[in-house]
N, C-alpha and C positions, 0 to 999 in steps of 0.2 A: 323436215325439221328434226324429227327424232333421230334420223340417220346421221345428220350433221352433228347433233348433240353427242351421239355415241362415239363418233369419230374423234370429236374434240376431247371427250372424257378419256378415251383410250390413249390418245397422244399425250395428254397431260399426265396420266398415270405412268406412262412409259418414261417420260422425262423425269418424273419424281423418283422412279425406281433407279434410273440411270444415275441421277444425282446422289442417291443413297449409296449406290455401289461405288461411285467415284469418291465420295467422302470416306468410305470404308477402306480405301487403299492406305496402307501405312507408309508414312514418310521414312526414308532411309535414316537409320540412327547410327550407322557405323562410318567411321572416317578412315579413308586411306590417305596417308600423308607420306611425304618423302622429299628427296633432293635429286637433282641431276648432278652427277659428280664425275670428276676425273682424278684418278689416284686418291680417292677418298675425300676430296675437297669439293664442296659445292661450287658451281660455276655461276658467275654473274651474267644476267641476260637482260633484255628489254622486258619490262613489266607487261604481261599479257601479250607478249610477242611470240616466241617459240612455244610450241605446245606438244602435248602428248595426247593419245587417244586411248580410251578404254572400251573394250567390247566384252559382252557376256554371251557365250554360245548357249543356245537352248532357251534363251529368254523370249517370252511371248512378244515383246516389243523390241526386237533386236535392232539396235541403233547405236551409233557411236556416242560416247560421252567425252566431249572435249575437255581437256585438263590444261589450263593455262598456267604458265610458270610465273612466280613472283620474281622480282629483280634479283633476289639473292639465290635463285635456283631452286627454291622450295615450291611445293605444290600440295594441294589437299582436295579431296573429293568426298562427298557424302554418298554412301553406297549401301546396298543390302549385302549381307554375307553371301559369298559365292566365289566361283572361280572366274577370273577375268584375264583377258589378254590386254597387256599394256604395250602400246605401239609408240616407238620413237619416230616422229614425223620428219619428213624431208624439209629442205630449205631452212635448216637450223644451222647454227655456227659450229657444228660438229659433223664428223664423217658419217655419211649414210652407210649402214652396214647391211650385208645380205640378210642377216637374221636380226631384224629390229623389233621383234616381239618378245616380251617377257611375260611368263605366266605368274599371276599373283593370286594366291588364295587368301581371301579376306574372311576372317572369322573374328569379329570384334575389331576394335581399333587396331589398324595395321600400319606399319612403317616399312618403307622400302627405299633403297637407294638405286637410282637408275644410272648405270655407268655409260659414259659416252667418251668419244675421242675427239676433242676440239681440234680445229685446224691450227689454232694459235692460242697461246695464253699470254697474259701480262702479269709479271711478278715484280716484287721489290719496289712497288710504287710509293711515292711520297709527294706531298704537295706543300709548297712554301709560298707565302704571300710577302711581297716586297713592294711597298707603295700601292699602286693600282694594278700590279701585275701578279698573277699566280703562275708559278712554274711547277710542272709535274716532271718528276724524275722516275724512270721505270725501265724495265727490260721486256722486250717481246721475244717469246720463245716459239719456234716452229715445232709443232707436234707431229703433223702429218708431212712426211718428207716431200711429197709431190705438191703440197699446197703453195699457193701464191698469195702474198699479202696485197690487198688493194688499198686499204685505208687504215690509218691509226689516228685517233682523234682525242682531243681533250674537250670535255663538256663542262660548262658552268651553268647553274640554274638556281632558281629559288625554291624548287620542289625537291623533296627527297626521292622522287621518281625520275630524276633527270636522266635522260638518255638521248639517243639519236632523234627521236620524235619530239620529246618534250625537253626543251632547253632554251636558255637565253643566249648562250655563246657556244660556238663550235669552232675549234681550231684544228686544222690538219697538220699532222706531223710530216716530216720529209721521209717518205718510204724509200727514196732512192739511195739514201745514205745509211739506211737502217742495217745494223749488224745484229743478227739474232743472238740473244743471250747476253748482249752487252748493254750497259746503261746508256740511255738516250733521254732526251727531254723535249717538252713542248711548253711554250709560254703563251699566255693569253692575257689581254688587258680586260679588267673588270668593266662590263658595260655600264653606262650611265644609269640605267634603270635598276641596277643592283647595288650601286655604290653606297646608297643610304641605308641598306639593310644591315642588320647585326651580323649576319653570316650568309654564306652561300654554300651550295653543294657542288662538289667536283667529282668527276669520274672520267676514266679513260676507257676507250673501246678500240678493238681491233677487228677488222673484217677481211675475210678471205674472198677471193674472186669466185668461189664455189657456192656462196650463200649471200642472201640479202640481209642476214642478221649478224650482229656483232657479239663477241665475247667482251664482257665489261669487268672492270675492277669493282670492288665494293665501293659504295658511295661514301664520300668523306665530307664532313661538315667543317668549313673553314671560317673562323671568326674574322670579321672585317673591322671590328672596333675593339 
């Protein structure tokens, strides 16, 4: 009985000491924030879709820190001060490069732009409502000469996070007649479940055959009434 009591007491004390040590770990108070950019302009992506990774060499618990992108291409992570490797991950809507690691020295709140080369971009986009139809006018630009376009789409939704995964309407453009750099259009009829709303959100996306992710335009709020 005494032996069992001593074992139980020792185990309890160890747990309490471990708990105290755990509680004494300081939470990171520094923020690393930034944007994924092309020619100085942030790229639109699927919210929590494409991601970056952070690694810190020499850290006792060496493990990756996933950094997901917001739909406007921005990101943030809470970190301790130190030297980090920021890695641009594959299967993103931009060219995978031989050297995809950026060294970032975090000392206090730090901001960094992460340059990438998208396969395609969409520019000069505009959206017009006529009756129950919304028409998008835009131009698709080929950035990587060897890239092949697979899909160009118009999305309508009731959420500001409208994209390929979260949407009420998706309309495919005609990629067979697409001329890069020249104005083209896609039209979509407003679905019945959106017609009674005060507004909808619209967005365009373009996808290369080399990735499962799209490059998107900024979200647009379109009044219905």
